[in-house]
SEDREN-209008 format. One line per field, with one value per residue: x, y, z of N, C-alpha, C in turn; residue number from 1. Coordinates in steps of 0.02 Angstrom, whole numbers. Each point is the difference from the previous one (the first is absolute). Layout:
<pts>
n.x = X_... $
n.y = Y_... $
n.z = Z_... $
ca.x = X_... $
ca.y = Y_... $
ca.z = Z_... $
c.x = X_... $
c.y = Y_... $
c.z = Z_... $
pos = NUM_... $
</pts>
This chain:
<pts>
n.x = 16624_55_59_-42_11_83_-1_-53_23_66_-34_-50_63_7_-9_15_63_13_-31_27_56_-36_-15_60_9_-63_4_-6_-6_47_29_-18_46_45_16_8_36_38_13_29_87_0_3_28_55_-2_-32_28_25_-8_17_74_-5_-20_31_27_-63_3_-32_-18_-55_-67_-20_4_-74_4_49_10_28_33_52_41_14_37_6_53_-3_44_-35_51_-69_64_-2_27_-15_-40_55_30_-36_18_-25_41_74_-35_40_49_31_-49_23_-68_-18_76_-20_-39_53_37_-54_-16_29_-42_-3_-21_35_63_-23_2_48_24_-14_28_53_-9_-14_69_1_-9_-15_-52_26_-48_13_-74_-6_-83_-18_-71_-23_-53_44_-44_-89_29_28_32_35_36_53_49_47_54_68_32_47_41_-17_-73_28_29_-38_-51_35_-17_-47_17_24_-50_42_25_-54_-11_-55_-34_-55_-50_-68_-82_-41_-61_-66_-61_-35_14_-39_-63_-66_-21_30_-52_21_-57_-25_-33_19_58_69_-25_75_12_62_58_83_61_30_52_30_54_45_23_30_37_24_57_-11_32_99_-25_26_23_-12_41_-27_27_-26_-54_34_-72_21_-100_-28_-58_1_-72_-34_-51_-25_-73_-11_-59_-40_-61_-66_-68_-24_-55_-36_-42_-13_-53_-25_-22_32_-32_45_-60_11_-36_54_-14_46_-20_55_-16_67_-11_31_29_32_63_42_53_28_53_97_53_18_27_-31_-15_4_64_21_79_-11_-59_19_-15_-35_52_-30_-9_-31_-19_-71_-49_-32_-60_-64_-68_-51_-81_-60_-33_-28_-45_-63_-8_-13_-9_-20_-33_24_-46_16_-42_36_-57_45_-47_40_1_43_15_46_4_28_-14_30_-23_91_-54_56_52_-47_-11_-14_-76_45_-45_38_-54_16_-83_19_-57_-23 $
n.y = 12944_49_-42_11_48_-10_-7_63_46_-41_-23_28_16_-42_17_79_-17_-30_43_47_-11_-21_58_12_-33_31_-56_-1_57_-63_-25_62_37_-61_10_56_-24_-63_16_24_-44_-26_45_-12_-14_3_58_2_-35_25_15_-13_-50_31_31_-54_-24_34_44_70_-54_33_-5_-87_45_-14_35_-62_-5_40_34_60_59_28_35_39_38_-3_73_-25_50_8_-68_-49_54_20_-58_1_42_5_83_44_13_-64_-7_-37_-57_-50_-14_22_42_35_-11_58_61_-30_-19_49_-48_-33_20_-18_-45_31_1_-48_-5_58_-58_-46_42_26_-39_-36_-38_-45_-48_-43_-44_-24_-53_-38_-86_7_-58_-8_-22_-41_-13_20_18_7_-63_37_-52_73_-29_53_-1_20_-33_25_-45_-15_-66_28_33_-47_-46_29_-7_-95_-12_37_-37_6_-58_43_6_-50_-18_39_-17_-22_-23_17_9_-6_-17_-6_-6_24_3_49_-51_70_11_-34_26_29_14_42_-66_28_-34_-57_7_-38_38_-67_7_-22_52_-60_43_-36_34_-26_56_-16_46_-1_57_29_0_61_46_14_31_-22_27_34_35_-34_-68_2_-44_7_-51_-41_-75_-2_-21_-30_-11_-12_20_-8_17_-22_40_-15_59_-19_50_-41_39_-50_2_-66_1_-32_18_54_-21_48_10_3_14_-15_20_-13_8_-40_11_-36_36_-16_71_-32_46_-8_31_-54_72_-78_-1_34_61_34_-6_6_12_-35_11_-80_25_-7_-35_-45_29_-77_-20_-24_-58_38_-31_48_25_-14_41_-41_27_11_50_-3_43_-60_24_-57_-8_-13_-30_-27_-20_-33_-34_-33_-67_35_37_37_8_60_-9_31_32_38_-8_4_-61_1_4_-49_-19_-45_-28_-30_-71_-30_-45_-11_-52_-4_-45 $
n.z = -8739_-23_39_42_-47_19_53_26_-15_15_67_-2_-18_43_57_-40_1_60_43_7_15_46_2_-61_57_47_-1_48_-39_-9_54_-1_-68_-29_81_-12_-51_39_31_-28_-27_44_19_-61_32_34_22_-64_33_34_8_-2_44_36_-15_-8_19_-51_38_-44_-30_6_-53_20_-4_-57_-1_-20_-68_31_-68_44_-44_30_-30_30_6_70_21_36_33_16_-13_-40_-44_47_18_-64_-7_100_21_67_3_-1_-70_68_-52_-19_-54_11_-22_52_61_-18_-34_66_34_-8_-34_8_-32_-15_15_-3_-60_18_54_-42_-67_21_28_-33_-3_53_-64_36_-53_32_-46_-29_-7_2_6_-40_64_-46_35_-25_51_54_-22_-61_-6_9_-26_0_-19_34_-67_23_-56_19_-5_57_-18_-31_70_1_-6_38_46_-1_-13_54_-17_55_-14_3_3_22_-27_74_-14_36_-47_51_4_44_8_22_-41_52_-43_21_-65_-7_-37_-34_-48_29_-65_52_51_44_-9_45_-8_70_17_6_-6_-49_33_-43_-4_-15_9_-20_12_-29_11_-65_69_-62_-1_26_-35_66_-14_70_41_-47_-62_75_-37_5_8_-11_33_-14_34_-28_51_-30_80_-25_45_-25_102_-20_16_-27_-1_-10_-43_-36_-26_-36_-57_-12_-49_-25_-44_11_33_1_55_58_52_65_23_46_31_53_31_13_-19_-1_4_-7_-4_-17_-13_-42_79_11_-78_52_-43_43_-61_12_-63_-11_42_17_41_41_63_-48_24_-8_-59_59_-15_-32_71_-40_69_-4_18_-9_47_-66_-18_-78_-2_-29_-48_-6_-68_-53_-59_-21_-49_5_-25_20_-5_-27_66_-29_84_-43_68_51_49_45_33_34_25_-55_-18_-13_-68_-29_-32_-17_-37_30_-3_-1_-19_-12_34 $
ca.x = -63_18_-4_-59_-57_11_-17_-87_-15_42_-19_-49_43_17_-63_-61_15_-16_-69_-24_27_-49_-74_22_-4_-28_-77_-65_-62_-25_-49_-51_-33_-15_-77_-87_-19_-27_-67_-54_-42_-29_-60_-26_-5_-47_-63_2_4_-80_-58_8_-54_-91_-17_-64_-13_-33_-59_-45_-78_4_-15_40_-37_-2_39_18_81_36_72_7_81_-24_48_-11_30_-18_58_20_46_41_30_75_75_-25_49_33_-75_-26_0_78_18_21_64_52_50_-8_-30_-26_14_46_-45_-55_46_52_-31_-18_54_-32_-29_-57_-19_-9_-73_-44_8_-31_-78_-35_-17_-38_-77_-11_-25_66_-59_36_-68_-47_-47_-22_-37_-64_-40_-73_-65_-78_-39_-64_-33_-4_65_40_82_61_57_64_68_48_54_78_40_66_12_-34_26_89_-34_-6_63_74_-29_8_75_25_26_63_-57_-24_-80_-43_-57_-17_-42_-17_-67_-34_-25_-62_-42_-77_-71_-53_-28_-63_-57_39_-36_-92_-60_58_68_51_39_32_23_60_55_43_54_73_68_71_77_72_54_84_37_64_88_84_27_54_15_-19_47_3_46_-35_40_64_18_27_-47_-29_-42_-24_-49_7_-80_-30_-53_-89_-36_-34_-59_-68_-44_-53_-36_-86_-84_3_-65_9_-73_27_-65_-7_-35_14_78_65_-8_23_12_30_8_21_56_65_63_68_100_64_54_78_51_54_36_62_14_53_53_76_59_19_97_7_86_-7_81_-5_25_-51_-10_-17_-10_-65_-63_-41_-73_-32_-51_-83_-51_-74_-49_-47_-44_-75_-85_-30_-40_-11_-86_-3_-30_26_-50_12_-87_1_-12_-5_4_-32_64_66_-13_40_-19_53_-35_40_-11_32_-2_-11_40_44_-34_47_-12_34_-48_-4_-49_22_-38_-15_-40_-32_-18 $
ca.y = 3_-26_-77_-26_27_-42_-70_-13_31_-52_-36_35_-11_-83_-37_11_-34_-72_20_-1_-55_-69_32_-21_-50_-38_-29_-35_39_-31_-39_29_28_-51_-19_40_-5_-53_30_48_-68_-39_61_-9_-65_-59_12_-21_-82_-33_28_-31_-46_-19_40_-36_-71_-31_-23_87_-11_-32_-94_-22_-78_-60_-41_-54_7_25_18_54_14_86_53_79_27_49_50_33_64_60_-42_-37_44_68_25_19_39_55_29_-4_-73_-7_-29_46_-20_-11_80_-53_-5_-48_-67_-30_23_-39_-30_0_44_-22_64_-30_-21_56_36_-50_34_66_16_-20_36_42_-43_-7_-84_-87_-41_-71_-47_-66_-51_-52_-41_-20_-48_0_-48_17_-72_31_45_62_22_4_-10_-8_-15_20_-12_42_-5_25_-63_42_-27_58_53_-11_-11_62_35_10_20_93_25_10_-47_42_78_-31_32_-51_-14_-35_36_-67_28_-44_40_-20_56_-57_29_-38_47_14_0_-12_58_-7_65_50_-1_-41_-81_28_-31_9_-79_11_-29_-3_-3_17_31_0_18_-20_34_6_43_0_68_18_45_59_62_63_46_36_51_-19_-55_-75_-31_-54_-55_-34_-39_-58_-56_33_-65_29_-76_29_-72_29_-58_38_-21_50_-30_62_-12_30_11_26_-2_-37_16_-58_-31_70_18_61_-30_34_-25_58_-44_24_-50_29_-34_14_-26_6_8_4_19_0_-1_16_48_-26_24_75_-7_80_18_78_2_-57_-46_1_65_-20_25_6_-10_-23_5_-67_-28_4_-71_6_-42_28_-35_53_-44_30_-51_15_-24_-8_19_-16_-18_-23_-32_-81_-10_-70_-31_-58_1_46_52_68_52_59_49_40_20_72_5_73_3_1_16_-38_-3_-60_-1_-71_-33_-84_-50_-35_-83_-11_-84 $
ca.z = -34_-99_-10_10_-44_-69_5_7_-67_-38_0_-11_-98_-5_14_-58_-59_12_-7_-92_-41_7_-40_-59_-23_20_-66_44_-41_-77_31_16_-49_-13_32_2_-49_20_53_-57_-23_69_35_-88_-34_35_-14_-74_-22_38_-35_-61_15_7_-71_-61_0_-63_-15_32_-10_59_-8_-58_-35_-5_-14_64_11_-51_14_-49_-18_26_-18_8_58_44_-16_66_38_-72_-49_14_7_36_46_-38_-50_51_0_-13_-10_97_8_-2_-21_-93_-64_-34_-77_-55_-16_-40_-47_-42_17_-73_-64_-71_1_-5_80_53_-9_22_69_7_12_66_36_-26_1_54_24_-47_-27_-10_-33_47_-24_44_-30_33_-5_87_-4_28_19_20_62_-20_55_-47_18_-28_23_-52_8_-42_20_-58_23_-28_-43_-17_-1_-9_-69_-38_-11_-38_-54_-17_13_65_55_39_20_41_10_26_22_1_38_-4_6_-13_17_24_-3_-3_18_0_-10_36_-66_-36_-62_-32_-12_16_52_-20_54_67_33_35_-13_37_-18_56_-69_15_-64_6_-51_4_-67_8_-58_26_-31_-31_39_3_7_1_12_58_37_48_-74_-11_-31_46_-45_66_-47_37_-11_40_19_34_1_43_25_25_20_-12_16_0_-28_-60_-9_-81_-37_-74_-39_-83_-57_-52_40_50_82_61_78_47_38_63_29_65_-19_59_-33_22_-47_22_-54_8_-20_-11_-31_12_-44_28_-31_-5_-11_-12_-3_-52_-42_-19_60_67_46_60_41_6_42_-47_18_35_-63_43_-30_24_-2_12_16_-35_21_-30_-32_-42_-35_-69_-48_-49_-62_-70_-39_-43_-85_-12_-51_16_35_-1_-5_3_45_28_69_44_58_10_55_44_49_-17_-50_-73_-64_-60_-85_-9_-27_17_-49_56_-21_39_-49 $
c.x = -12_20_-75_-37_21_-1_-75_20_2_-72_-52_-7_-8_-106_-42_33_-20_-82_-22_31_-40_-58_-13_-13_-25_-47_-45_-61_-11_-46_-69_-62_-28_-66_-46_0_-66_-74_-64_-25_-63_-78_-38_-46_-68_-70_-16_2_-56_-84_16_-31_-49_-25_-63_20_-39_-61_-46_-48_-2_-19_30_-72_-32_66_51_102_21_85_8_88_-22_96_-24_66_-46_43_-1_50_20_30_95_41_-31_50_38_-37_-7_73_-27_12_22_81_38_79_-15_-7_-53_-7_32_-8_-49_20_43_-56_-45_1_-35_-57_-92_-23_-6_-48_-70_4_-10_-80_-37_26_-50_-75_-2_-27_41_-30_36_-36_20_-24_-18_-29_-49_-43_-56_-32_-55_-34_-53_-29_44_97_55_90_34_78_27_58_60_58_66_39_72_46_-20_18_92_-23_10_54_49_-32_-8_89_19_-17_54_-2_6_-56_-29_-72_-52_-81_-21_-90_-54_-67_-65_-72_-105_-84_-38_-30_-70_-74_49_-19_-38_-24_37_0_68_16_28_56_24_49_46_61_48_36_71_57_36_50_59_39_73_56_41_-9_54_26_-11_61_-39_54_-27_33_86_44_23_-54_-35_-33_0_-43_21_-83_-52_-62_-65_-42_-59_-85_-51_-66_-66_-56_-50_-60_-14_-85_17_-77_11_-51_48_-46_0_81_48_8_48_5_39_19_36_41_30_31_43_77_38_82_53_39_77_69_80_29_86_49_52_47_3_73_-21_52_-11_60_13_25_-25_12_2_-34_-106_-74_-27_-54_0_-29_-49_-7_-38_-44_-56_-51_-80_-64_-49_-63_-25_-70_37_-77_-4_-75_21_-53_51_-22_-37_-32_-10_74_36_-30_49_-9_45_-36_71_-1_28_-12_-11_31_50_12_51_-46_17_-38_10_-42_-14_-42_-11_-27_-72_-51_-66 $
c.y = -15_-55_-33_14_-21_-92_-34_21_-71_-58_17_6_-81_-19_16_-15_-81_1_-6_-54_-58_15_-23_-68_-66_-30_-25_33_-50_-61_28_-5_-76_-39_52_-25_-71_28_28_-57_-26_37_6_-95_-31_12_8_-71_-4_37_-42_-59_11_45_-40_-73_-39_-2_37_-15_-26_-91_1_-36_-46_-41_-38_35_52_-6_56_-3_81_35_65_40_56_57_40_58_0_-47_4_74_37_2_52_56_29_34_62_-109_-32_-33_68_-11_-14_43_-62_24_-27_-104_-28_-21_-70_-70_-34_37_14_98_-36_-25_67_66_-26_7_43_20_-37_52_55_-16_-14_-62_-33_-50_-76_-31_-59_-49_-51_-37_0_-26_0_-46_26_-67_0_38_74_36_-2_8_31_20_29_-23_24_-1_26_-35_53_-21_23_61_-23_10_85_53_-3_14_55_-2_21_-52_6_42_-43_21_-84_9_-48_11_-85_17_-53_25_-60_34_-67_58_-30_63_6_39_-11_20_-22_53_63_9_-5_-42_64_-42_26_-57_47_-11_12_-25_17_9_-1_49_42_47_15_23_20_58_7_57_61_40_75_75_39_63_10_-34_-79_-25_-68_-58_-81_-64_-67_-23_73_-64_37_-33_17_-81_40_-48_69_-49_52_-55_71_-30_24_-22_13_1_-2_87_-6_-43_45_-33_43_-30_67_-55_37_-65_29_-63_5_-17_-9_-36_6_7_-2_28_-5_22_9_24_-3_32_78_29_88_33_88_4_-93_-35_27_38_-58_36_31_-32_-38_-10_-50_-24_13_-40_13_-62_32_-37_44_-27_54_-14_54_-10_35_21_-35_-7_26_-26_-82_2_-77_-26_-83_-31_38_82_46_56_45_46_29_11_28_-16_62_15_52_30_-33_-28_-80_-7_-71_-23_-59_-47_-49_-77_-17_-67_-15 $
c.z = -65_-4_-1_-53_-73_2_-20_-106_-50_19_-59_-91_0_-6_-66_-49_-17_-36_-80_-54_34_-19_-49_-46_52_-50_32_-30_-54_41_18_-38_-32_35_-28_-70_-2_37_-85_-43_39_-22_-78_-10_57_-15_-66_-1_33_-85_-100_21_-26_-68_-46_17_-54_-32_50_32_106_25_-78_-22_-17_6_81_11_-48_14_-38_18_34_-24_38_66_26_-2_57_21_68_-23_59_-7_49_56_-62_-4_51_-24_49_-10_87_-9_18_-22_-63_-32_-38_-63_-35_9_-40_-61_-26_17_-87_-67_-67_-7_-18_84_33_-33_42_47_9_10_65_42_-16_25_53_21_-43_1_27_-19_43_-61_32_-30_85_-28_38_-7_60_29_-11_65_-26_47_-77_32_-62_14_-63_26_-38_42_-53_40_-44_-60_-75_-16_-28_-95_-50_13_-40_-93_-21_49_67_37_28_41_105_-2_27_-12_-6_80_6_30_-11_29_32_11_4_9_-8_-60_37_-41_-91_-63_-42_3_-2_48_-29_34_54_50_61_28_57_-17_54_-68_33_-34_36_-45_-3_-45_16_-57_39_-45_-18_42_-13_24_-13_64_58_52_-4_-74_10_-36_10_-35_28_-77_29_-1_29_-7_23_-14_26_10_-6_-41_-29_14_-9_-14_-90_-22_-74_-52_-71_-40_-79_-41_-79_-3_52_74_37_42_57_64_50_38_62_10_45_-37_63_-4_18_-68_22_-57_1_-26_40_-36_23_-47_-24_13_-1_-40_-13_-39_-6_78_44_63_86_38_-26_29_-54_30_2_-81_45_-28_50_-14_-34_19_-42_19_-12_4_-56_-50_-87_-33_-95_-50_-46_-33_-16_-49_9_-64_1_44_19_27_22_36_22_47_14_69_49_98_28_50_-12_-96_-43_-14_-19_-58_-12_-62_-27_-88_24_-29_50_-3_62 $
pos = 1_2_3_4_5_6_7_8_9_10_11_12_13_14_15_16_17_18_19_20_21_22_23_24_25_26_27_28_29_30_31_32_33_34_35_36_37_38_39_40_41_42_43_44_45_46_47_48_49_50_51_52_53_54_55_56_57_58_59_60_61_62_63_64_65_66_67_68_69_70_71_72_73_74_75_76_77_78_79_80_81_82_83_84_85_86_87_88_89_90_91_92_93_94_95_96_97_98_99_100_101_102_103_104_105_106_107_108_109_110_111_112_113_114_115_116_117_118_119_120_121_122_123_124_125_126_127_128_129_130_131_132_133_134_135_136_137_138_139_140_141_142_143_144_145_146_147_148_149_150_151_152_153_154_155_156_157_158_159_160_161_162_163_164_165_166_167_168_169_170_171_172_173_174_175_176_177_178_179_180_181_182_183_184_185_186_187_188_189_190_191_192_193_194_195_196_197_198_199_200_201_202_203_204_205_206_207_208_209_210_211_212_213_214_215_216_217_218_219_220_221_222_223_224_225_226_227_228_229_230_231_232_233_234_235_236_237_238_239_240_241_242_243_244_245_246_247_248_249_250_251_252_253_254_255_256_257_258_259_260_261_262_263_264_265_266_267_268_269_270_271_272_273_274_275_276_277_278_279_280_281_282_283_284_285_286_287_288_289_290_291_292_293_294_295_296_297_298_299_300_301_302_303_304_305_306_307_308_309_310_311_312_313_314_315_316_317_318_319_320_321_322_323_324_325_326_327_328_329_330_331_332_333_334_335_336_337_338_339_340_341_342_343_344_345 $
</pts>
């Protein structure tokens, strides 16, 4: 009996030691953490990109009036909630292994940029800037056709990062969006009656971003040093279709307007990160027998109906109009602010 007890005790001791040894070196939670991060990015990116492409089309008035053609340049931003930093700002943290604060500190070394990120975290919004070229025509019978187009090629991103001495950071960013909007003017602006129009449209957006995360180093349980980094890739494709109702009334050179638009979105997002370069060391010596993480690759889809309310005022100066506008998505509580300059003929 005493001999059997000794054998069982030794077996339990060995199993306990192996269990603690394996647990201390099981790096699979790192892959789970990065998957959580990618999922948070996707859930934030998709609805914000949708509102970005719909936020402004260069004209706020319900009718082009006597004009038959216009071209406009638009710029602005959508302020998404909770934003790209939501996965990092959650409390309690959803991460099991990575040091989130250390990750942010290492990623952002410039004090101004670090302060900017802190302000974004406190506000809970992240800005998505956009610029568009808009063309509108009014062929006949009160029909108006409006098209928008925007593109950010990778070559322009490379040029900008080169000027900022960030060319070696491996930054990838390219976007393309286009929309077509057809509307019918039901009532022209005349006398005491406002202009009223109804319309329908479709928009497509593609988004690609990539970044090579520099090696991050942190100490984990057991005194081990964990080092990880690698390429991160984010891709999204969005399709949006919907209808709208617009009312506007001109007073001298000012034309206030309001628009209500239900839009349906179907989109996909894919995100991945290469974790093949993960290492675990102890005293500078690589640790053997490490259970390495798999590189996460996630795919998300979004199918939702959004109600967007837009408004602003046009300042009409003959063949030129200045259009400050804003929109609010009642579904996800995001808002946009835009400014257009329109030349009409």
